[in-house]
C-alpha positions, 0 to 999 in steps of 0.5 A: 933448329930442324924444320920438318918439311911438308912432304904430303902429296898435295903439298908436293904437287902445289910446290912443284915446278910449273912445267911439272904441274902442267904435266900432272894436270894433263895426266889428270885430264887424260886419266879422267877421260880414260875412266869415263870411256872405261865405264861407258864401254863397260856398260855398252859391251855388257848391254850388247852381250845381254841383248845378243843373247836375248835375240839369239834365244828368240831367233832360234826359238823358231818364230816367224821371221817376218814378225821378228823383223817387224819387232826388231824395227820398232825400237832399233836403238834398244834392240841390240846389235845382232837384231839390227844386223838381222833387220838389215839382212831381212829388210834387204831380202824382202825388198829384193824379192818385192822388186823382182815380183813388181818387175815380173822378172825371173827371180835371181836367187843368188843376187837376192842373197848377195844383196842381203849378205852385203846389207848384213855385212854393212850393218855388222861393220857399223856395229863393230865401229860402235863397239870399238869406239874409244878403244884406240884412245885407251890403247894410246893412254896405256902406252903413252901416259908413263912417258908423259909422267917420266917427262915430268919426273925428268924435268922436276929432277933436273930442276931440283939439281939446278937448285943445288947451285944456290946452296952452300952445302948439297944435302939429301934434305935439300934435294929430296922435296924436288925429287919427290914432287918429280916422282909424283908425275911418274906415279900419276902417269902409271895411275892413268896407264895401268887401268887403261891398258887393262881395260883395253885388253879386256874390251878388245877380247869381249869385242872380238868374241861378239864379232865372232858371234855376229859373223856366225849369225850372218852365215847361218842366217844366209843359209836360212834365207837361201833355203827360204828363197827356193 
């Protein structure tokens, strides 16, 4: 009598070799962590883009820079990356001018502008570090997960063929469950790798576009400060 074997995904995973099960569990944890970073990064970049557009509209509307500086400093956490870069540069510009005024020394315009530019570059780097956080993890998942899954597949197939030594007649029906459960490891590895790889490429592009906007603002705002310091 032929007995139909249960080849459902859950059954194959539960009856897989313990090493293959551990690899599957590792891939599941990696995939879960990857999706967590994907969604958090998606919302973070979307928020940064929206706040950047809002600040650019406010800045180029021609309002008072000191009033804009005070507003940016009231809620730094929710003001956006470009507003924090502006606040760093404007704050350093005001402090440097005040220091020269208090010391009654001849104002060195070049030194003041260099100080403001350095402050903006430092703030720019902090914002980029925050936007690029976890991108390296997504890149690693995209490149390494298929190989981890392949390791589970190789181990499972090797274990399936070793089991043939204990049977009188080697048939496809005897080895099929072992090969099927081994191939699931590769499938899980690809499931973890493909979204991570796509997300990494997309987020890298978005972050690069934001970086260009930030750098352009630093140069344009430096020119504005230079005109105001004359």
